[in-house]
N, CA, C and O atoms as a Tinker XYZ file with bonds, in Angstrom:
   440  protein
     1  N    -65.454000    9.526000   88.830000    73     2
     2  CA   -66.270000    8.344000   88.713000    64     1     3
     3  C    -65.678000    7.450000   87.632000    63     2     4     5
     4  O    -64.944000    7.901000   86.753000    81     3
     5  N    -66.018000    6.186000   87.724000    73     3     6
     6  CA   -65.461000    5.212000   86.799000    64     5     7
     7  C    -66.587000    4.488000   86.067000    63     6     8     9
     8  O    -67.555000    4.036000   86.678000    81     7
     9  N    -66.443000    4.389000   84.759000    73     7    10
    10  CA   -67.338000    3.563000   83.953000    64     9    11
    11  C    -66.456000    2.581000   83.197000    63    10    12    13
    12  O    -65.555000    2.975000   82.457000    81    11
    13  N    -66.730000    1.295000   83.394000    73    11    14
    14  CA   -65.993000    0.275000   82.665000    64    13    15
    15  C    -66.701000    0.005000   81.345000    63    14    16    17
    16  O    -67.902000   -0.265000   81.319000    81    15
    17  N    -65.958000    0.078000   80.264000    73    15    18
    18  CA   -66.488000   -0.221000   78.940000    64    17    19
    19  C    -66.034000   -1.641000   78.605000    63    18    20    21
    20  O    -64.840000   -1.918000   78.494000    81    19
    21  N    -67.004000   -2.523000   78.448000    73    19    22
    22  CA   -66.717000   -3.930000   78.175000    64    21    23
    23  C    -66.995000   -4.207000   76.705000    63    22    24    25
    24  O    -68.107000   -4.004000   76.216000    81    23
    25  N    -65.958000   -4.676000   76.010000    73    23    26
    26  CA   -66.111000   -4.972000   74.587000    64    25    27
    27  C    -65.095000   -6.027000   74.171000    63    26    28    29
    28  O    -63.918000   -5.950000   74.524000    81    27
    29  N    -65.561000   -6.994000   73.430000    73    27    30
    30  CA   -64.707000   -8.057000   72.889000    64    29    31
    31  C    -63.849000   -8.713000   73.965000    63    30    32    33
    32  O    -62.682000   -9.024000   73.727000    81    31
    33  N    -64.422000   -8.923000   75.140000    73    31    34
    34  CA   -63.689000   -9.567000   76.225000    64    33    35
    35  C    -62.704000   -8.661000   76.940000    63    34    36    37
    36  O    -62.016000   -9.106000   77.860000    81    35
    37  N    -62.620000   -7.408000   76.541000    73    35    38
    38  CA   -61.716000   -6.453000   77.175000    64    37    39
    39  C    -62.502000   -5.466000   78.029000    63    38    40    41
    40  O    -63.661000   -5.162000   77.747000    81    39
    41  N    -61.851000   -4.977000   79.070000    73    39    42
    42  CA   -62.424000   -3.932000   79.917000    64    41    43
    43  C    -61.575000   -2.685000   79.773000    63    42    44    45
    44  O    -60.365000   -2.706000   79.995000    81    43
    45  N    -62.227000   -1.604000   79.400000    73    43    46
    46  CA   -61.548000   -0.315000   79.291000    64    45    47
    47  C    -62.126000    0.586000   80.377000    63    46    48    49
    48  O    -63.270000    1.029000   80.269000    81    47
    49  N    -61.336000    0.863000   81.435000    73    47    50
    50  CA   -61.839000    1.753000   82.477000    64    49    51
    51  C    -61.765000    3.206000   82.009000    63    50    52    53
    52  O    -60.723000    3.661000   81.539000    81    51
    53  N    -62.879000    3.930000   82.142000    73    51    54
    54  CA   -62.914000    5.331000   81.741000    64    53    55
    55  C    -63.163000    6.161000   82.992000    63    54    56    57
    56  O    -64.225000    6.076000   83.609000    81    55
    57  N    -62.171000    6.961000   83.357000    73    55    58
    58  CA   -62.304000    7.840000   84.516000    64    57    59
    59  C    -62.960000    9.142000   84.087000    63    58    60    61
    60  O    -62.473000    9.840000   83.197000    81    59
    61  N    -64.078000    9.456000   84.740000    73    59    62
    62  CA   -64.835000   10.661000   84.443000    64    61    63
    63  C    -64.767000   11.564000   85.671000    63    62    64    65
    64  O    -65.232000   11.180000   86.744000    81    63
    65  N    -64.196000   12.753000   85.528000    73    63    66
    66  CA   -64.165000   13.668000   86.671000    64    65    67
    67  C    -65.584000   13.960000   87.164000    63    66    68    69
    68  O    -66.475000   14.255000   86.367000    81    67
    69  N    -65.789000   13.876000   88.477000    73    67    70
    70  CA   -67.118000   14.100000   89.062000    64    69    71
    71  C    -67.734000   15.416000   88.592000    63    70    72    73
    72  O    -68.932000   15.484000   88.315000    81    71
    73  N    -66.923000   16.443000   88.504000    73    71    74
    74  CA   -67.432000   17.770000   88.143000    64    73    75
    75  C    -68.019000   17.794000   86.735000    63    74    76    77
    76  O    -68.872000   18.626000   86.424000    81    75
    77  N    -67.558000   16.880000   85.890000    73    75    78
    78  CA   -68.047000   16.856000   84.507000    64    77    79
    79  C    -69.548000   16.566000   84.463000    63    78    80    81
    80  O    -70.243000   17.050000   83.570000    81    79
    81  N    -70.050000   15.784000   85.413000    73    79    82
    82  CA   -71.469000   15.433000   85.418000    64    81    83
    83  C    -72.354000   16.657000   85.631000    63    82    84    85
    84  O    -73.493000   16.687000   85.167000    81    83
    85  N    -71.838000   17.662000   86.326000    73    83    86
    86  CA   -72.626000   18.879000   86.510000    64    85    87
    87  C    -72.279000   19.929000   85.463000    63    86    88    89
    88  O    -73.167000   20.622000   84.968000    81    87
    89  N    -71.016000   20.055000   85.124000    73    87    90
    90  CA   -70.604000   21.083000   84.165000    64    89    91
    91  C    -71.071000   20.800000   82.741000    63    90    92    93
    92  O    -71.223000   21.725000   81.942000    81    91
    93  N    -71.297000   19.547000   82.425000    73    91    94
    94  CA   -71.676000   19.190000   81.054000    64    93    95
    95  C    -73.184000   18.998000   80.889000    63    94    96    97
    96  O    -73.623000   18.510000   79.848000    81    95
    97  N    -73.978000   19.364000   81.878000    73    95    98
    98  CA   -75.422000   19.133000   81.794000    64    97    99
    99  C    -76.064000   19.826000   80.594000    63    98   100   101
   100  O    -76.971000   19.263000   79.980000    81    99
   101  N    -75.625000   21.014000   80.250000    73    99   102
   102  CA   -76.187000   21.692000   79.070000    64   101   103
   103  C    -75.879000   20.910000   77.804000    63   102   104   105
   104  O    -76.722000   20.807000   76.913000    81   103
   105  N    -74.682000   20.362000   77.722000    73   103   106
   106  CA   -74.307000   19.530000   76.576000    64   105   107
   107  C    -75.172000   18.273000   76.530000    63   106   108   109
   108  O    -75.632000   17.869000   75.463000    81   107
   109  N    -75.393000   17.652000   77.703000    73   107   110
   110  CA   -76.231000   16.458000   77.771000    64   109   111
   111  C    -77.661000   16.774000   77.347000    63   110   112   113
   112  O    -78.303000   15.968000   76.673000    81   111
   113  N    -78.160000   17.943000   77.737000    73   111   114
   114  CA   -79.514000   18.353000   77.337000    64   113   115
   115  C    -79.596000   18.518000   75.820000    63   114   116   117
   116  O    -80.610000   18.186000   75.206000    81   115
   117  N    -78.533000   19.028000   75.228000    73   115   118
   118  CA   -78.495000   19.175000   73.769000    64   117   119
   119  C    -78.496000   17.795000   73.101000    63   118   120   121
   120  O    -79.168000   17.586000   72.091000    81   119
   121  N    -77.747000   16.873000   73.669000    73   119   122
   122  CA   -77.745000   15.511000   73.137000    64   121   123
   123  C    -79.148000   14.908000   73.209000    63   122   124   125
   124  O    -79.620000   14.283000   72.260000    81   123
   125  N    -79.802000   15.109000   74.353000    73   123   126
   126  CA   -81.158000   14.588000   74.517000    64   125   127
   127  C    -82.116000   15.221000   73.511000    63   126   128   129
   128  O    -82.978000   14.544000   72.952000    81   127
   129  N    -81.959000   16.517000   73.288000    73   127   130
   130  CA   -82.822000   17.211000   72.332000    64   129   131
   131  C    -82.644000   16.623000   70.928000    63   130   132   133
   132  O    -83.617000   16.435000   70.198000    81   131
   133  N    -81.403000   16.340000   70.565000    73   131   134
   134  CA   -81.144000   15.703000   69.271000    64   133   135
   135  C    -81.805000   14.325000   69.195000    63   134   136   137
   136  O    -82.383000   13.965000   68.169000    81   135
   137  N    -81.718000   13.559000   70.281000    73   135   138
   138  CA   -82.297000   12.216000   70.288000    64   137   139
   139  C    -83.819000   12.250000   70.412000    63   138   140   141
   140  O    -84.487000   11.266000   70.092000    81   139
   141  N    -84.376000   13.380000   70.876000    73   139   142
   142  CA   -85.837000   13.508000   70.965000    64   141   143
   143  C    -86.499000   13.384000   69.596000    63   142   144   145
   144  O    -87.692000   13.097000   69.503000    81   143
   145  N    -85.733000   13.598000   68.549000    73   143   146
   146  CA   -86.262000   13.520000   67.180000    64   145   147
   147  C    -86.394000   12.070000   66.702000    63   146   148   149
   148  O    -86.934000   11.808000   65.627000    81   147
   149  N    -85.895000   11.135000   67.514000    73   147   150
   150  CA   -85.889000    9.726000   67.139000    64   149   151
   151  C    -84.501000    9.307000   66.682000    63   150   152   153
   152  O    -83.633000   10.145000   66.436000    81   151
   153  N    -84.304000    7.994000   66.572000    73   151   154
   154  CA   -82.979000    7.495000   66.227000    64   153   155
   155  C    -83.086000    6.133000   65.557000    63   154   156   157
   156  O    -83.968000    5.335000   65.874000    81   155
   157  N    -82.178000    5.886000   64.631000    73   155   158
   158  CA   -82.091000    4.577000   64.000000    64   157   159
   159  C    -81.351000    3.645000   64.958000    63   158   160   161
   160  O    -80.172000    3.846000   65.250000    81   159
   161  N    -82.055000    2.629000   65.440000    73   159   162
   162  CA   -81.476000    1.654000   66.376000    64   161   163
   163  C    -81.298000    0.352000   65.604000    63   162   164   165
   164  O    -82.207000   -0.477000   65.554000    81   163
   165  N    -80.130000    0.177000   65.007000    73   163   166
   166  CA   -79.847000   -0.944000   64.119000    64   165   167
   167  C    -80.854000   -0.931000   62.977000    63   166   168   169
   168  O    -80.804000   -0.023000   62.148000    81   167
   169  N    -81.765000   -1.896000   62.895000    73   167   170
   170  CA   -82.688000   -1.966000   61.756000    64   169   171
   171  C    -84.000000   -1.234000   61.990000    63   170   172   173
   172  O    -84.806000   -1.108000   61.068000    81   171
   173  N    -84.231000   -0.749000   63.208000    73   171   174
   174  CA   -85.512000   -0.122000   63.534000    64   173   175
   175  C    -85.349000    1.357000   63.854000    63   174   176   177
   176  O    -84.346000    1.776000   64.432000    81   175
   177  N    -86.353000    2.138000   63.468000    73   175   178
   178  CA   -86.413000    3.545000   63.845000    64   177   179
   179  C    -87.215000    3.633000   65.143000    63   178   180   181
   180  O    -88.305000    3.070000   65.244000    81   179
   181  N    -86.670000    4.343000   66.138000    73   179   182
   182  CA   -87.356000    4.512000   67.416000    64   181   183
   183  C    -87.665000    5.994000   67.575000    63   182   184   185
   184  O    -86.760000    6.829000   67.598000    81   183
   185  N    -88.966000    6.314000   67.685000    73   183   186
   186  CA   -89.390000    7.708000   67.823000    64   185   187
   187  C    -89.105000    8.279000   69.204000    63   186   188   189
   188  O    -88.624000    9.405000   69.328000    81   187
   189  N    -89.400000    7.509000   70.234000    73   187   190
   190  CA   -89.273000    7.994000   71.612000    64   189   191
   191  C    -88.305000    7.105000   72.386000    63   190   192   193
   192  O    -88.691000    6.078000   72.944000    81   191
   193  N    -87.055000    7.517000   72.408000    73   191   194
   194  CA   -86.045000    6.725000   73.092000    64   193   195
   195  C    -86.171000    6.868000   74.601000    63   194   196   197
   196  O    -86.354000    7.971000   75.116000    81   195
   197  N    -86.072000    5.737000   75.311000    73   195   198
   198  CA   -86.033000    5.798000   76.762000    64   197   199
   199  C    -84.569000    5.969000   77.201000    63   198   200   201
   200  O    -83.672000    6.024000   76.360000    81   199
   201  N    -84.334000    6.052000   78.499000    73   199   202
   202  CA   -82.977000    6.298000   79.005000    64   201   203
   203  C    -82.006000    5.199000   78.582000    63   202   204   205
   204  O    -80.863000    5.481000   78.224000    81   203
   205  N    -82.460000    3.948000   78.622000    73   203   206
   206  CA   -81.581000    2.845000   78.231000    64   205   207
   207  C    -81.203000    2.953000   76.754000    63   206   208   209
   208  O    -80.037000    2.778000   76.400000    81   207
   209  N    -82.166000    3.235000   75.906000    73   207   210
   210  CA   -81.891000    3.354000   74.471000    64   209   211
   211  C    -80.955000    4.528000   74.184000    63   210   212   213
   212  O    -80.088000    4.435000   73.315000    81   211
   213  N    -81.130000    5.619000   74.906000    73   211   214
   214  CA   -80.234000    6.766000   74.731000    64   213   215
   215  C    -78.798000    6.365000   75.078000    63   214   216   217
   216  O    -77.852000    6.755000   74.393000    81   215
   217  N    -78.651000    5.593000   76.134000    73   215   218
   218  CA   -77.312000    5.133000   76.518000    64   217   219
   219  C    -76.752000    4.145000   75.508000    63   218   220   221
   220  O    -75.539000    4.101000   75.301000    81   219
   221  N    -77.609000    3.354000   74.877000    73   219   222
   222  CA   -77.153000    2.445000   73.831000    64   221   223
   223  C    -76.629000    3.238000   72.629000    63   222   224   225
   224  O    -75.615000    2.873000   72.033000    81   223
   225  N    -77.313000    4.305000   72.285000    73   223   226
   226  CA   -76.856000    5.188000   71.201000    64   225   227
   227  C    -75.492000    5.777000   71.556000    63   226   228   229
   228  O    -74.578000    5.802000   70.731000    81   227
   229  N    -75.371000    6.245000   72.782000    73   227   230
   230  CA   -74.127000    6.860000   73.236000    64   229   231
   231  C    -73.002000    5.821000   73.295000    63   230   232   233
   232  O    -71.849000    6.134000   72.997000    81   231
   233  N    -73.337000    4.592000   73.679000    73   231   234
   234  CA   -72.331000    3.523000   73.698000    64   233   235
   235  C    -71.765000    3.287000   72.302000    63   234   236   237
   236  O    -70.584000    2.979000   72.147000    81   235
   237  N    -72.616000    3.434000   71.288000    73   235   238
   238  CA   -72.149000    3.306000   69.913000    64   237   239
   239  C    -71.131000    4.405000   69.602000    63   238   240   241
   240  O    -70.169000    4.178000   68.868000    81   239
   241  N    -71.347000    5.585000   70.159000    73   239   242
   242  CA   -70.386000    6.685000   69.988000    64   241   243
   243  C    -69.085000    6.383000   70.745000    63   242   244   245
   244  O    -68.003000    6.771000   70.304000    81   243
   245  N    -69.196000    5.690000   71.887000    73   243   246
   246  CA   -67.999000    5.274000   72.622000    64   245   247
   247  C    -67.192000    4.307000   71.770000    63   246   248   249
   248  O    -65.965000    4.392000   71.717000    81   247
   249  N    -67.878000    3.392000   71.107000    73   247   250
   250  CA   -67.197000    2.437000   70.228000    64   249   251
   251  C    -66.425000    3.170000   69.135000    63   250   252   253
   252  O    -65.281000    2.827000   68.838000    81   251
   253  N    -67.051000    4.173000   68.542000    73   251   254
   254  CA   -66.378000    4.989000   67.530000    64   253   255
   255  C    -65.170000    5.701000   68.141000    63   254   256   257
   256  O    -64.112000    5.778000   67.517000    81   255
   257  N    -65.328000    6.219000   69.358000    73   255   258
   258  CA   -64.222000    6.910000   70.034000    64   257   259
   259  C    -63.049000    5.967000   70.282000    63   258   260   261
   260  O    -61.891000    6.368000   70.165000    81   259
   261  N    -63.347000    4.719000   70.625000    73   259   262
   262  CA   -62.287000    3.734000   70.831000    64   261   263
   263  C    -61.567000    3.460000   69.514000    63   262   264   265
   264  O    -60.338000    3.426000   69.458000    81   263
   265  N    -62.351000    3.266000   68.461000    73   263   266
   266  CA   -61.767000    2.953000   67.147000    64   265   267
   267  C    -60.915000    4.094000   66.611000    63   266   268   269
   268  O    -59.923000    3.854000   65.923000    81   267
   269  N    -61.292000    5.340000   66.920000    73   267   270
   270  CA   -60.548000    6.501000   66.425000    64   269   271
   271  C    -59.567000    7.057000   67.459000    63   270   272   273
   272  O    -58.910000    8.073000   67.229000    81   271
   273  N    -59.481000    6.365000   68.608000    73   271   274
   274  CA   -58.592000    6.773000   69.693000    64   273   275
   275  C    -58.879000    8.194000   70.163000    63   274   276   277
   276  O    -57.959000    8.964000   70.439000    81   275
   277  N    -60.169000    8.536000   70.252000    73   275   278
   278  CA   -60.606000    9.855000   70.692000    64   277   279
   279  C    -60.992000    9.774000   72.171000    63   278   280   281
   280  O    -62.157000    9.578000   72.515000    81   279
   281  N    -59.995000    9.929000   73.027000    73   279   282
   282  CA   -60.201000    9.783000   74.472000    64   281   283
   283  C    -61.186000   10.818000   75.018000    63   282   284   285
   284  O    -61.985000   10.499000   75.898000    81   283
   285  N    -61.141000   12.035000   74.516000    73   283   286
   286  CA   -62.035000   13.088000   74.997000    64   285   287
   287  C    -63.502000   12.722000   74.733000    63   286   288   289
   288  O    -64.353000   12.897000   75.605000    81   287
   289  N    -63.791000   12.220000   73.540000    73   287   290
   290  CA   -65.154000   11.799000   73.214000    64   289   291
   291  C    -65.569000   10.622000   74.096000    63   290   292   293
   292  O    -66.709000   10.558000   74.555000    81   291
   293  N    -64.648000    9.698000   74.329000    73   291   294
   294  CA   -64.942000    8.539000   75.162000    64   293   295
   295  C    -65.314000    8.967000   76.585000    63   294   296   297
   296  O    -66.255000    8.429000   77.169000    81   295
   297  N    -64.587000    9.922000   77.133000    73   295   298
   298  CA   -64.869000   10.419000   78.488000    64   297   299
   299  C    -66.209000   11.155000   78.513000    63   298   300   301
   300  O    -67.002000   10.956000   79.434000    81   299
   301  N    -66.469000   11.992000   77.528000    73   299   302
   302  CA   -67.714000   12.762000   77.508000    64   301   303
   303  C    -68.930000   11.843000   77.361000    63   302   304   305
   304  O    -69.938000   12.047000   78.038000    81   303
   305  N    -68.851000   10.842000   76.492000    73   303   306
   306  CA   -69.966000    9.925000   76.305000    64   305   307
   307  C    -70.159000    9.033000   77.543000    63   306   308   309
   308  O    -71.286000    8.683000   77.894000    81   307
   309  N    -69.066000    8.678000   78.185000    73   307   310
   310  CA   -69.154000    7.911000   79.434000    64   309   311
   311  C    -69.817000    8.757000   80.519000    63   310   312   313
   312  O    -70.609000    8.250000   81.314000    81   311
   313  N    -69.490000   10.043000   80.547000    73   311   314
   314  CA   -70.114000   10.956000   81.506000    64   313   315
   315  C    -71.619000   11.010000   81.279000    63   314   316   317
   316  O    -72.386000   11.036000   82.241000    81   315
   317  N    -72.047000   11.026000   80.034000    73   315   318
   318  CA   -73.477000   11.056000   79.729000    64   317   319
   319  C    -74.165000    9.826000   80.319000    63   318   320   321
   320  O    -75.235000    9.938000   80.917000    81   319
   321  N    -73.560000    8.666000   80.153000    73   319   322
   322  CA   -74.154000    7.434000   80.681000    64   321   323
   323  C    -74.246000    7.499000   82.205000    63   322   324   325
   324  O    -75.270000    7.133000   82.781000    81   323
   325  N    -73.185000    7.960000   82.855000    73   323   326
   326  CA   -73.199000    8.082000   84.320000    64   325   327
   327  C    -74.250000    9.092000   84.775000    63   326   328   329
   328  O    -74.855000    8.930000   85.835000    81   327
   329  N    -74.463000   10.121000   83.983000    73   327   330
   330  CA   -75.463000   11.142000   84.278000    64   329   331
   331  C    -76.874000   10.592000   84.077000    63   330   332   333
   332  O    -77.762000   10.814000   84.900000    81   331
   333  N    -77.066000    9.879000   82.983000    73   331   334
   334  CA   -78.393000    9.404000   82.599000    64   333   335
   335  C    -78.855000    8.226000   83.460000    63   334   336   337
   336  O    -80.041000    8.105000   83.765000    81   335
   337  N    -77.923000    7.367000   83.847000    73   335   338
   338  CA   -78.253000    6.185000   84.652000    64   337   339
   339  C    -77.375000    6.193000   85.905000    63   338   340   341
   340  O    -76.333000    5.539000   85.943000    81   339
   341  N    -77.801000    6.937000   86.928000    73   339   342
   342  CA   -77.026000    6.979000   88.172000    64   341   343
   343  C    -76.828000    5.565000   88.722000    63   342   344   345
   344  O    -77.743000    4.741000   88.708000    81   343
   345  N    -75.629000    5.311000   89.199000    73   343   346
   346  CA   -75.312000    3.994000   89.739000    64   345   347
   347  C    -74.754000    3.029000   88.712000    63   346   348   349
   348  O    -74.363000    1.911000   89.049000    81   347
   349  N    -74.716000    3.463000   87.443000    73   347   350
   350  CA   -74.156000    2.570000   86.423000    64   349   351
   351  C    -72.653000    2.431000   86.667000    63   350   352   353
   352  O    -71.969000    3.387000   87.030000    81   351
   353  N    -72.168000    1.216000   86.458000    73   351   354
   354  CA   -70.748000    0.930000   86.675000    64   353   355
   355  C    -70.053000    0.475000   85.401000    63   354   356   357
   356  O    -68.830000    0.555000   85.285000    81   355
   357  N    -70.851000   -0.005000   84.443000    73   355   358
   358  CA   -70.247000   -0.517000   83.204000    64   357   359
   359  C    -71.263000   -0.481000   82.082000    63   358   360   361
   360  O    -72.473000   -0.412000   82.299000    81   359
   361  N    -70.731000   -0.531000   80.885000    73   359   362
   362  CA   -71.565000   -0.684000   79.689000    64   361   363
   363  C    -70.919000   -1.775000   78.846000    63   362   364   365
   364  O    -69.743000   -1.698000   78.491000    81   363
   365  N    -71.711000   -2.785000   78.539000    73   363   366
   366  CA   -71.225000   -3.907000   77.731000    64   365   367
   367  C    -71.723000   -3.675000   76.313000    63   366   368   369
   368  O    -72.909000   -3.819000   76.019000    81   367
   369  N    -70.794000   -3.314000   75.448000    73   367   370
   370  CA   -71.145000   -2.973000   74.066000    64   369   371
   371  C    -71.224000   -4.244000   73.228000    63   370   372   373
   372  O    -70.313000   -5.071000   73.227000    81   371
   373  N    -72.336000   -4.372000   72.520000    73   371   374
   374  CA   -72.570000   -5.542000   71.680000    64   373   375
   375  C    -71.450000   -5.698000   70.656000    63   374   376   377
   376  O    -71.020000   -4.733000   70.025000    81   375
   377  N    -70.995000   -6.929000   70.510000    73   375   378
   378  CA   -69.920000   -7.212000   69.569000    64   377   379
   379  C    -70.436000   -7.505000   68.164000    63   378   380   381
   380  O    -69.660000   -7.511000   67.209000    81   379
   381  N    -71.743000   -7.749000   68.029000    73   379   382
   382  CA   -72.275000   -8.123000   66.721000    64   381   383
   383  C    -72.840000   -6.944000   65.938000    63   382   384   385
   384  O    -73.416000   -7.123000   64.865000    81   383
   385  N    -72.672000   -5.735000   66.480000    73   383   386
   386  CA   -73.127000   -4.553000   65.767000    64   385   387
   387  C    -74.575000   -4.182000   66.009000    63   386   388   389
   388  O    -75.051000   -3.186000   65.463000    81   387
   389  N    -75.296000   -4.962000   66.818000    73   387   390
   390  CA   -76.693000   -4.649000   67.123000    64   389   391
   391  C    -76.739000   -3.741000   68.346000    63   390   392   393
   392  O    -76.501000   -4.183000   69.470000    81   391
   393  N    -77.045000   -2.479000   68.116000    73   391   394
   394  CA   -77.064000   -1.478000   69.180000    64   393   395
   395  C    -78.027000   -1.861000   70.311000    63   394   396   397
   396  O    -77.814000   -1.488000   71.464000    81   395
   397  N    -79.091000   -2.612000   69.971000    73   395   398
   398  CA   -80.092000   -3.012000   70.956000    64   397   399
   399  C    -79.573000   -4.048000   71.952000    63   398   400   401
   400  O    -80.185000   -4.258000   72.999000    81   399
   401  N    -78.464000   -4.691000   71.639000    73   399   402
   402  CA   -77.887000   -5.702000   72.520000    64   401   403
   403  C    -76.911000   -5.115000   73.536000    63   402   404   405
   404  O    -76.451000   -5.823000   74.432000    81   403
   405  N    -76.594000   -3.840000   73.407000    73   403   406
   406  CA   -75.703000   -3.189000   74.362000    64   405   407
   407  C    -76.402000   -3.117000   75.711000    63   406   408   409
   408  O    -77.584000   -2.781000   75.791000    81   407
   409  N    -75.665000   -3.434000   76.769000    73   407   410
   410  CA   -76.242000   -3.573000   78.098000    64   409   411
   411  C    -75.580000   -2.621000   79.094000    63   410   412   413
   412  O    -74.355000   -2.525000   79.167000    81   411
   413  N    -76.417000   -1.921000   79.856000    73   411   414
   414  CA   -75.935000   -1.052000   80.927000    64   413   415
   415  C    -75.920000   -1.870000   82.203000    63   414   416   417
   416  O    -76.907000   -2.532000   82.526000    81   415
   417  N    -74.826000   -1.834000   82.926000    73   415   418
   418  CA   -74.713000   -2.578000   84.176000    64   417   419
   419  C    -74.720000   -1.589000   85.327000    63   418   420   421
   420  O    -73.899000   -0.674000   85.388000    81   419
   421  N    -75.666000   -1.791000   86.241000    73   419   422
   422  CA   -75.785000   -0.954000   87.427000    64   421   423
   423  C    -75.338000   -1.797000   88.610000    63   422   424   425
   424  O    -75.798000   -2.925000   88.787000    81   423
   425  N    -74.441000   -1.250000   89.418000    73   423   426
   426  CA   -73.919000   -2.036000   90.552000    64   425   427
   427  C    -72.709000   -2.834000   90.103000    63   426   428   429
   428  O    -71.942000   -2.392000   89.246000    81   427
   429  N    -72.544000   -4.011000   90.687000    73   427   430
   430  CA   -71.371000   -4.843000   90.409000    64   429   431
   431  C    -71.387000   -5.456000   89.028000    63   430   432   433
   432  O    -72.429000   -5.543000   88.379000    81   431
   433  N    -70.212000   -5.882000   88.586000    73   431   434
   434  CA   -70.085000   -6.536000   87.282000    64   433   435
   435  C    -70.492000   -7.991000   87.420000    63   434   436   437
   436  O    -70.202000   -8.635000   88.428000    81   435
   437  N    -71.166000   -8.505000   86.398000    73   435   438
   438  CA   -71.589000   -9.917000   86.391000    64   437   439
   439  C    -70.509000  -10.783000   85.794000    63   438   440
   440  O    -70.674000  -12.000000   85.700000    81   439
């Protein structure tokens, strides 16, 4: 599967092996359990993250993976987004540092 990461006018295609979506489910459940405790979303604390907010948190981890050139982390976090939001094709990561502005794109790119 493919997830396009859109940032600063660039598109980074991330190929995620289909099998990863099933093999990594225990890891994804652990991630969800960690996020069940709440998360700092830019300036606000959110106690109960919904699926979109969880993907925004994960997109922030993708940004870190890009900055540190950690391809494995980028693929794993992209897999989480594809798992959490079936049909997602891209994630547009906010350029201004506001995690709440990150957008999940389902279907075609706008």
